[in-house]
C-alpha positions as CSV (number, residue, x, y, z in Angstrom):
1,M,-47.8,52.4,-17.6
2,G,-45.5,49.4,-17.7
3,P,-44.5,47.3,-14.7
4,Y,-41.8,48.6,-12.4
5,T,-38.3,47.3,-13.2
6,S,-35.6,47.6,-10.5
7,P,-32.4,49.3,-11.7
8,I,-30.5,46.9,-9.4
9,P,-29.6,43.7,-11.2
10,V,-31.3,40.6,-9.8
11,R,-29.7,37.2,-10.0
12,R,-30.6,33.9,-8.5
13,T,-28.6,32.8,-5.5
14,H,-27.0,29.5,-5.2
15,L,-25.0,27.3,-2.7
16,G,-21.8,29.3,-3.5
17,N,-23.4,32.5,-2.1
18,A,-24.4,30.6,1.1
19,L,-20.9,29.2,1.4
20,A,-19.4,32.7,1.1
21,S,-21.7,34.0,3.7
22,E,-21.0,31.2,6.2
23,W,-17.2,31.5,5.6
24,T,-17.5,35.3,6.4
25,K,-19.4,34.5,9.6
26,I,-17.1,31.7,10.9
27,K,-13.8,33.6,10.2
28,S,-15.0,36.8,11.8
29,V,-16.2,35.6,15.2
30,R,-14.0,35.2,18.2
31,S,-15.2,31.8,19.1
32,T,-13.6,30.4,16.0
33,I,-10.2,32.0,16.7
34,W,-10.2,30.8,20.3
35,T,-11.4,27.3,19.9
36,L,-9.2,26.5,16.8
37,G,-6.3,28.4,18.4
38,I,-6.6,26.2,21.6
39,L,-6.9,23.1,19.4
40,V,-3.7,23.9,17.6
41,A,-1.9,24.7,20.8
42,L,-3.0,21.5,22.5
43,V,-2.2,19.2,19.5
44,I,1.1,20.7,18.6
45,G,2.2,21.8,22.0
46,I,1.5,18.5,23.9
47,G,2.6,16.5,20.9
48,L,6.0,18.1,20.6
49,L,6.4,18.0,24.4
50,V,5.8,14.3,24.5
51,S,8.1,13.7,21.5
52,A,10.9,15.8,23.1
53,T,10.6,14.0,26.5
54,T,10.8,10.5,25.1
55,N,13.7,8.7,23.7
56,D,14.3,6.3,20.7
57,A,13.9,3.2,22.9
58,D,10.3,4.2,23.7
59,Y,9.4,3.6,20.0
60,R,10.6,0.1,19.6
61,T,7.0,-1.2,19.5
62,L,5.1,2.1,19.4
63,P,4.8,4.2,16.2
64,T,6.6,7.6,16.3
65,T,3.3,9.2,15.3
66,L,2.0,8.5,18.8
67,P,2.6,12.0,20.4
68,G,-0.2,13.6,18.4
69,F,-2.7,11.3,20.2
70,F,-2.4,13.0,23.6
71,G,-3.2,16.5,22.4
72,T,-6.0,15.2,20.2
73,L,-7.8,13.7,23.2
74,L,-8.2,17.2,24.7
75,G,-8.4,19.1,21.4
76,Q,-11.5,17.3,20.2
77,L,-13.5,19.1,22.9
78,C,-12.6,22.4,21.1
79,I,-14.0,21.1,17.9
80,V,-17.1,19.9,19.7
81,T,-17.7,23.3,21.2
82,L,-17.1,25.2,17.9
83,G,-19.5,22.8,16.1
84,V,-22.3,23.6,18.5
85,L,-21.6,27.4,18.5
86,V,-21.6,27.6,14.7
87,I,-25.3,27.3,14.7
88,T,-26.6,27.9,18.3
89,S,-24.9,31.3,18.5
90,E,-27.3,32.5,15.8
91,Y,-30.3,31.2,17.7
92,G,-29.0,32.8,20.9
93,T,-28.7,36.3,19.3
94,G,-31.8,36.0,17.0
95,M,-29.6,36.4,13.9
96,I,-30.9,33.1,12.6
97,R,-34.1,35.0,11.5
98,T,-32.0,37.4,9.4
99,T,-30.0,34.5,7.9
100,L,-33.2,32.6,6.9
101,T,-34.8,35.8,5.6
102,A,-31.8,36.4,3.4
103,S,-31.7,32.7,2.4
104,P,-35.2,31.2,2.6
105,Q,-34.0,27.8,1.5
106,R,-33.2,26.5,5.0
107,S,-31.5,23.3,3.8
108,R,-29.0,25.4,1.8
109,V,-28.1,27.3,5.0
110,L,-27.5,24.2,7.0
111,T,-25.5,22.6,4.2
112,A,-23.3,25.6,3.8
113,K,-22.7,25.7,7.6
114,A,-21.8,22.0,7.6
115,L,-19.5,22.2,4.6
116,V,-17.6,25.3,5.8
117,F,-17.2,24.0,9.3
118,F,-16.2,20.5,8.3
119,A,-13.6,21.8,5.8
120,L,-12.1,24.2,8.3
121,S,-12.0,21.8,11.2
122,F,-10.6,18.9,9.1
123,A,-7.9,21.2,7.6
124,T,-6.8,22.6,11.0
125,T,-6.8,19.3,12.8
126,T,-5.1,17.3,10.0
127,V,-2.4,19.9,9.4
128,S,-1.6,20.1,13.1
129,L,-1.5,16.3,13.4
130,A,0.8,16.0,10.3
131,L,3.2,18.6,11.7
132,V,3.5,16.7,15.0
133,A,3.8,13.3,13.3
134,Y,6.6,14.3,10.9
135,A,8.3,16.3,13.6
136,S,8.3,13.3,15.9
137,M,9.5,11.0,13.1
138,G,12.4,13.4,12.5
139,M,13.3,13.5,16.2
140,H,13.2,9.8,16.6
141,S,15.0,7.7,14.0
142,G,17.6,5.0,14.1
143,P,18.1,1.3,14.7
144,E,16.1,1.3,17.9
145,V,13.1,2.9,16.3
146,T,10.4,1.1,14.3
147,E,9.5,3.2,11.3
148,P,5.8,3.8,11.1
149,T,4.0,2.3,8.1
150,S,1.9,4.3,5.6
151,D,-1.2,3.0,7.3
152,Q,-0.1,4.2,10.7
153,I,0.8,7.6,9.3
154,L,-2.6,7.8,7.5
155,G,-4.5,6.9,10.7
156,A,-2.6,9.4,12.8
157,T,-3.2,12.3,10.4
158,I,-6.1,12.0,8.0
159,G,-7.9,9.3,10.0
160,A,-7.8,11.2,13.3
161,G,-8.6,14.4,11.5
162,L,-11.7,12.9,10.0
163,Y,-12.8,11.4,13.3
164,V,-12.5,14.7,15.2
165,S,-14.1,16.7,12.3
166,L,-17.1,14.2,12.2
167,L,-17.4,14.6,15.9
168,G,-17.6,18.3,15.4
169,L,-20.2,17.9,12.6
170,L,-22.3,15.7,14.9
171,S,-22.1,18.6,17.4
172,L,-23.4,21.0,14.8
173,A,-26.3,18.6,14.1
174,V,-27.1,18.4,17.8
175,G,-26.9,22.2,18.0
176,A,-29.4,22.5,15.2
177,I,-31.7,20.0,16.8
178,L,-31.6,21.5,20.4
179,R,-31.0,25.2,19.3
180,H,-29.4,25.9,22.7
181,S,-25.6,26.2,23.3
182,A,-25.4,24.9,26.9
183,G,-27.8,22.0,26.2
184,A,-26.0,21.0,23.0
185,I,-22.5,21.2,24.5
186,T,-23.6,19.2,27.6
187,T,-25.1,16.6,25.3
188,M,-22.0,16.3,23.3
189,L,-19.8,16.1,26.4
190,G,-21.9,13.1,27.4
191,V,-21.5,11.5,24.0
192,V,-17.7,11.9,24.2
193,L,-17.2,11.1,27.9
194,L,-19.9,8.6,29.0
195,P,-18.8,5.7,26.7
196,A,-15.3,6.0,28.2
197,I,-16.5,6.0,31.8
198,L,-19.7,3.9,31.9
199,P,-18.1,0.6,30.8
200,A,-16.1,0.5,34.0
201,F,-19.4,0.1,35.9
202,L,-21.1,-2.2,33.2
203,M,-18.2,-4.6,33.3
204,M,-18.9,-5.3,37.0
205,S,-22.0,-7.3,35.9
206,D,-21.5,-10.5,34.0
207,S,-24.7,-9.9,32.0
208,L,-23.6,-6.4,30.9
209,R,-19.9,-7.0,30.4
210,G,-20.4,-7.5,26.6
211,L,-22.2,-4.2,26.3
212,G,-19.5,-2.5,28.3
213,T,-16.7,-3.9,26.2
214,K,-18.4,-2.9,22.9
215,M,-19.2,0.6,24.3
216,L,-15.6,1.0,25.3
217,E,-14.4,-0.1,21.9
218,Y,-16.4,2.6,20.2
219,S,-15.6,5.3,22.8
220,S,-13.7,8.4,21.6
221,P,-10.4,7.7,23.4
222,Q,-10.4,4.0,22.2
223,S,-11.3,5.0,18.7
224,L,-8.5,7.5,18.5
225,A,-6.1,5.0,20.1
226,S,-7.0,2.6,17.3
227,L,-6.4,5.2,14.6
228,F,-3.0,5.9,16.1
229,R,-2.3,2.2,16.4
230,I,-1.2,2.4,20.0
231,D,-1.7,-1.3,20.5
232,E,-1.5,-4.0,17.8
233,S,-4.3,-5.8,19.5
234,L,-6.7,-3.0,18.5
235,N,-8.3,-2.8,15.1
236,S,-7.4,-0.1,12.6
237,G,-9.9,2.4,13.9
238,W,-11.8,2.6,10.6
239,P,-14.8,0.7,11.9
240,Q,-15.2,3.3,14.6
241,L,-14.8,6.0,12.1
242,S,-17.5,4.4,9.9
243,A,-19.9,4.1,12.8
244,L,-19.4,7.8,13.7
245,A,-20.1,8.7,10.1
246,V,-23.4,6.8,10.2
247,V,-24.4,8.4,13.5
248,T,-23.5,11.9,12.2
249,A,-25.4,11.3,8.9
250,A,-28.5,10.3,10.9
251,A,-28.2,13.3,13.2
252,M,-27.8,15.6,10.1
253,I,-31.0,14.1,8.5
254,A,-32.9,14.8,11.7
255,A,-31.5,18.4,11.8
256,Y,-32.6,19.0,8.2
257,A,-36.1,17.7,8.9
258,L,-36.6,19.8,12.1
259,L,-35.1,22.9,10.5
260,E,-37.8,22.7,7.8
261,K,-40.6,21.9,10.1
262,R,-40.1,24.3,13.1
263,D,-40.5,28.0,13.3
264,V,-37.4,30.1,14.1
């Protein structure tokens, strides 16, 4: 008697299957709809409100892309929260066991989660910022208004979108490391808020003033302000973006290593 052959066709799985699975998950849960919906409402709502309540004279030295900055300051917390929940929600419900049983290659699962989340957050954030930027440019034009340069438009749309999305990806990595929603969200709130608050105390000391200045320069509000070119004295924001990319890459490497090493 020959070996049993299953009538069900068997084929090797690949990253595309994992991407399809993660896309199905992320689009079908309420947390995605709520967090991204609030992000869009904050960025577009606050941005258009600021643009509507300012006049042309306010943009003599400031770029007309500025209104998107205010909603992004709050909206980034939505991306941080979603980044954590993308992975910790499965640990909380125990569904991570099912996921890793269906796809035993753990690195593939984390890669698929990261790619799907980053693409979704970047597209949502950048499109929202672009809508606000071009709406504001249309509302404010004339001899009193300084037209934004291509670099300013790039920083206020793609640059800011990349920054917020990388912050979300860092949140996903922290969630994979800690495997606990509350702990990971609290950690990321500290990462976002402490560098903006702590320098005020560090600068009281002459010996720590340099550290406080550097910490403030790379804080989230200051980084976004640089990308939006709020002040010409600030740099372009790309150094902060590069630093965040390096930190995120390091956190993702740690997440990969721990995911392979630990039991679920």
